[in-house]
Backbone as JSON, one array per atom type, in Angstrom:
{
  "sequence": "MPQLKEVNCVKKAAWPELQVDLLEWITEKWNNGLTILPSLVRLKSLNMAKHKKYGIPPGQFKAGNHWRQRFTKWNGLSL",
  "N": [[-31.26, -96.03, 109.09], [-31.36, -93.21, 109.35], [-30.72, -92.07, 111.79], [-27.94, -92.01, 111.97], [-27.25, -89.98, 110.23], [-28.0, -87.71, 111.64], [-26.18, -87.76, 113.74], [-23.79, -87.2, 112.5], [-24.04, -84.59, 111.61], [-22.98, -81.19, 111.46], [-23.0, -78.4, 113.47], [-23.48, -75.07, 112.47], [-21.47, -72.13, 112.9], [-22.62, -69.57, 115.03], [-21.87, -66.9, 115.0], [-19.94, -66.27, 112.72], [-18.2, -64.27, 111.7], [-17.12, -63.03, 113.95], [-15.66, -65.17, 114.96], [-13.75, -65.55, 112.95], [-12.32, -63.14, 113.09], [-11.37, -63.36, 115.72], [-9.73, -65.6, 115.5], [-7.78, -64.54, 113.77], [-6.69, -62.64, 115.51], [-5.59, -64.3, 117.51], [-3.7, -65.7, 115.99], [-2.03, -63.59, 115.22], [-0.97, -62.84, 117.74], [0.4, -65.2, 118.4], [2.31, -65.2, 116.36], [3.86, -63.13, 117.2], [5.14, -64.29, 119.27], [3.8, -64.7, 121.65], [2.06, -66.36, 124.32], [-1.15, -67.73, 124.45], [-3.67, -67.94, 126.69], [-6.51, -70.03, 127.57], [-8.42, -68.59, 129.09], [-7.89, -65.99, 128.32], [-8.66, -66.01, 125.66], [-11.39, -66.27, 125.98], [-12.02, -63.85, 127.34], [-11.21, -61.96, 125.4], [-12.92, -62.61, 123.27], [-15.42, -62.02, 124.41], [-15.13, -59.28, 124.76], [-14.84, -58.48, 122.08], [-17.36, -59.17, 121.13], [-19.0, -57.15, 121.98], [-18.78, -55.16, 120.16], [-20.35, -53.25, 117.62], [-20.11, -54.12, 115.05], [-20.46, -56.87, 114.83], [-23.08, -57.36, 115.49], [-24.28, -58.6, 117.71], [-26.65, -59.21, 120.13], [-26.77, -57.67, 123.4], [-25.75, -59.71, 126.1], [-26.32, -62.06, 124.76], [-24.17, -63.55, 123.73], [-22.03, -65.66, 125.37], [-19.58, -66.93, 125.54], [-18.65, -69.36, 126.77], [-16.99, -72.22, 128.35], [-17.52, -74.53, 126.8], [-18.09, -73.41, 124.32], [-15.59, -72.26, 123.74], [-13.99, -74.57, 123.62], [-15.1, -75.87, 121.39], [-14.59, -73.92, 119.46], [-11.75, -73.92, 119.39], [-11.34, -76.54, 118.53], [-12.66, -76.59, 116.0], [-11.0, -74.91, 114.6], [-8.55, -76.09, 114.72], [-6.77, -75.54, 116.8], [-4.4, -75.43, 119.5], [-4.33, -74.62, 122.68]],
  "CA": [[-30.03, -95.3, 109.13], [-31.47, -91.75, 109.5], [-30.09, -91.64, 113.04], [-26.53, -91.75, 111.72], [-27.12, -88.68, 109.6], [-28.08, -86.71, 112.69], [-24.96, -87.8, 114.54], [-22.68, -86.63, 111.74], [-24.26, -83.21, 111.19], [-22.15, -80.23, 112.15], [-23.7, -77.15, 113.7], [-22.76, -73.91, 111.94], [-21.14, -71.1, 113.88], [-23.65, -68.54, 115.13], [-21.24, -65.62, 114.68], [-18.7, -66.65, 112.03], [-17.29, -63.13, 111.53], [-16.41, -62.88, 115.23], [-14.7, -66.26, 115.08], [-12.66, -65.28, 112.0], [-11.51, -62.07, 113.67], [-10.71, -63.89, 116.9], [-8.65, -66.47, 115.01], [-6.73, -63.65, 113.29], [-6.05, -62.06, 116.69], [-4.78, -65.35, 118.13], [-2.56, -65.95, 115.09], [-1.14, -62.43, 115.34], [-0.27, -62.94, 119.02], [1.34, -66.31, 118.3], [3.41, -64.78, 115.48], [4.7, -62.24, 118.01], [5.78, -65.09, 120.31], [3.05, -64.69, 122.91], [1.25, -67.51, 124.66], [-2.54, -67.35, 124.65], [-4.37, -68.82, 127.63], [-7.94, -70.15, 127.28], [-9.18, -67.52, 129.72], [-7.68, -64.79, 127.52], [-9.51, -66.18, 124.48], [-12.77, -65.98, 126.42], [-12.14, -62.41, 127.6], [-11.11, -61.23, 124.14], [-14.14, -62.83, 122.49], [-16.49, -61.26, 125.05], [-14.88, -57.88, 124.44], [-15.13, -58.3, 120.66], [-18.81, -59.33, 120.92], [-19.65, -55.88, 122.31], [-18.64, -54.26, 119.02], [-21.54, -53.21, 116.76], [-19.77, -54.79, 113.79], [-20.93, -58.26, 114.84], [-24.53, -57.37, 115.65], [-24.67, -59.56, 118.74], [-27.4, -58.53, 121.19], [-26.15, -57.76, 124.73], [-26.1, -60.88, 126.89], [-26.58, -63.22, 123.91], [-22.93, -64.31, 123.56], [-21.45, -65.87, 126.69], [-18.22, -67.45, 125.38], [-18.38, -70.33, 127.83], [-15.94, -73.21, 128.11], [-17.88, -75.4, 125.69], [-17.9, -72.64, 123.09], [-14.15, -72.14, 123.49], [-13.5, -75.87, 123.21], [-15.53, -76.09, 120.0], [-13.85, -72.96, 118.63], [-10.38, -74.4, 119.19], [-11.41, -77.78, 117.75], [-13.01, -76.23, 114.63], [-9.88, -74.21, 113.96], [-7.32, -76.88, 114.85], [-5.87, -74.84, 117.7], [-4.02, -76.05, 120.75], [-3.98, -73.51, 123.57]],
  "C": [[-30.19, -93.78, 109.29], [-30.81, -91.24, 110.77], [-28.62, -91.3, 112.83], [-26.33, -90.39, 111.06], [-27.17, -87.57, 110.63], [-26.8, -86.64, 113.5], [-23.83, -87.09, 113.82], [-22.89, -85.18, 111.31], [-23.43, -82.27, 112.07], [-22.92, -78.92, 112.26], [-22.84, -75.99, 113.19], [-22.51, -72.9, 113.07], [-22.22, -70.02, 113.86], [-23.11, -67.18, 114.71], [-19.91, -65.87, 113.99], [-17.71, -65.49, 111.88], [-16.48, -62.89, 112.8], [-15.33, -63.95, 115.36], [-13.51, -66.06, 114.14], [-11.73, -64.21, 112.57], [-10.75, -62.53, 114.91], [-9.54, -64.79, 116.5], [-7.48, -65.63, 114.48], [-5.97, -63.03, 114.46], [-5.12, -63.07, 117.36], [-3.52, -65.61, 117.29], [-1.54, -64.82, 115.17], [-0.32, -62.5, 116.62], [0.77, -64.06, 118.98], [2.55, -65.93, 117.45], [4.37, -63.83, 116.2], [5.34, -62.97, 119.19], [5.06, -65.11, 121.64], [2.25, -65.98, 123.09], [-0.17, -67.02, 124.97], [-3.2, -68.39, 125.56], [-5.85, -68.9, 127.26], [-8.77, -69.02, 127.89], [-9.04, -66.21, 128.94], [-8.52, -64.84, 126.24], [-10.95, -65.82, 124.83], [-12.95, -64.48, 126.64], [-12.1, -61.6, 126.31], [-12.38, -61.4, 123.32], [-15.32, -62.08, 123.09], [-16.35, -59.77, 124.75], [-15.22, -57.58, 122.98], [-16.64, -58.33, 120.4], [-19.58, -58.04, 121.21], [-19.65, -54.91, 121.12], [-19.87, -54.37, 118.11], [-21.34, -53.96, 115.45], [-20.38, -56.19, 113.7], [-22.43, -58.38, 115.02], [-25.04, -58.38, 116.66], [-25.41, -58.82, 119.84], [-26.71, -58.69, 122.54], [-26.67, -58.98, 125.51], [-26.33, -62.15, 126.09], [-25.35, -64.14, 123.8], [-22.24, -64.43, 124.91], [-20.01, -66.38, 126.66], [-17.82, -68.39, 126.52], [-17.3, -71.33, 127.44], [-16.26, -74.12, 126.93], [-17.72, -74.68, 124.35], [-16.42, -72.57, 122.74], [-13.56, -73.47, 123.03], [-13.87, -76.17, 121.76], [-14.77, -75.16, 119.06], [-12.43, -73.47, 118.36], [-10.36, -75.68, 118.35], [-11.69, -77.46, 116.28], [-11.83, -75.63, 113.89], [-8.54, -74.93, 114.12], [-6.3, -76.22, 115.76], [-5.55, -75.68, 118.92], [-3.53, -74.92, 121.68], [-3.23, -74.01, 124.77]]
}
């Protein structure tokens, strides 16, 4: 049964602080009645990743489609 344990493990977020701040930004926009497109989430996250606050090396964070899909799933979002 060790194989089942591997299937059920959940990978931790590499940059949790960025994801928390991004979720706050999305929530703020929704509260103001704005619609957030997936492409806008990607652009905003890439822009946020440049900030020294997160300590992400240049070129390390790509915010691809798979990342965005996991981010929305982890946070129960529907874009």
